N, C-alpha and C positions, 0 to 999 in steps of 0.2 A: 367382260368378255374380251376386251382388248388385252388386258393384263394376262388373262389365261392363255390367249393366243401367243403372246410373247413367250410365256413360260413353256408352252408346248413346242413352239418352233425353235427356240434357242436355249434349251436346257443346259447343254454342254458349255456353251459360252458363258452363261450366267453363273454356273457352278465354278467354272475355271477362274472367274473373277475372285472367288473366295478361297479356293483351294486348288492346288495343282497336282495333287496325288491322283494318278490315273484310276486307281481302284475306287477312291472316294467319288470321283467324277462319274464313273460307270454306275455305281450304286445310286448316286444322287440324281442322275439323269432320269432313270426309271421312276424313282420316287416322286420327283418334281412333276413329271408328265402325268402320272396317275393322280396326284393331288390336284393339279390344275384342272384336269378333266372332271374330277369329282366336285370341285369347287363350283362348277356351273350349276349343280343341283342345290347349292347352299342358299341362294337368295329366297326361293319360295319357303323353305323351311324356317329360316330366320325371320322372315316377314310374318309368317303365321305365329311363331313364338312371340314376337313383339306385339302382334295384334291381340293375342290372348293376355299378355302382360299389361298392355296399356288399357285394356277394357276391364281390368280387375279379375280376370279369370286365371288366378295364380296356379291352380291345379293343372289346367290345360297347358299353360306355359311351361310349368315344371315337367310335365309328362313329355312334351315335345323335346325339350332340352335333354332330358334324361334318355330319351329314345336314341337320339343321335350320338350323344356323348358317352353313354354308358351301356344302356340295354343292348344296343347292337354292337358298338365298338369293342367293348371288352370281350365278349364271346368270340367275335371275329378275330381279335388279336390273339387270343389263346389258341383257338382252333387252327387258324391259318399259319401261325408260327410253327405249330407242331407238324402240320401237313406239308407246308411249302417253305419252311425256313425263313430266310431273309425276305424272299419274295412275298411270303404271306404277311410278314410284318409291314412291308410297304403297301400291301393291298388292303389291310384291315380298315383303316380310316376311310379310304375312298369307297369301299363297299358299304360301310356304315352310312356315309353321306348319300350315296346313290339309293340305297334301300330306305332311307328316311323319307325321301321325296314321295313315293306312292303312299306311304303311311301318313304323310302330312295332309294330303288332299282331303281325306274324309273329315279330318278335324276342321279344316277351313270351310268345307261345304256345310258341315253341321252348324258352324258359327253363323254363316251367312243365311242359312235357311231359317234360323231362329231370329235373326236380327230384325226383319220387318215386323214380326209379332211383338218383339220387345218395344220397338218404336211406336207401334200403334197403341200399345198399352200405356206408354208414357204420355203420348199425345192426348189420349182420352182423359187421363187423370189431370192434365194441365187444363184442358178445355172445361172440365167440370168444376175447377176451382174458380 
């Protein structure tokens, strides 16, 4: 959150450290702020992906990753680039990240809803042995 705040509050200064072309700075400012704002949605999505991956649910992890990185991002990139030009290209990934979050919640809720049932099954099989 602190890093995102720095990017949001000082985009021009940060980009100027790397490049002094005014046009690049103007384009980069907007892109950096949009990306920083959208990055705030990333932790729950990534955590849910890692949860699925670390518990052996490869399909769920792959679906979550594909949703954010391809299923939403690529159509947004194509459509927004045609409709909004450069602004659309800058907005494509932030939109994909933001819209991945509400789609991630049902995956996580489903996992946690099933989790106690799976634990009770494994505890019963251990106590019977």
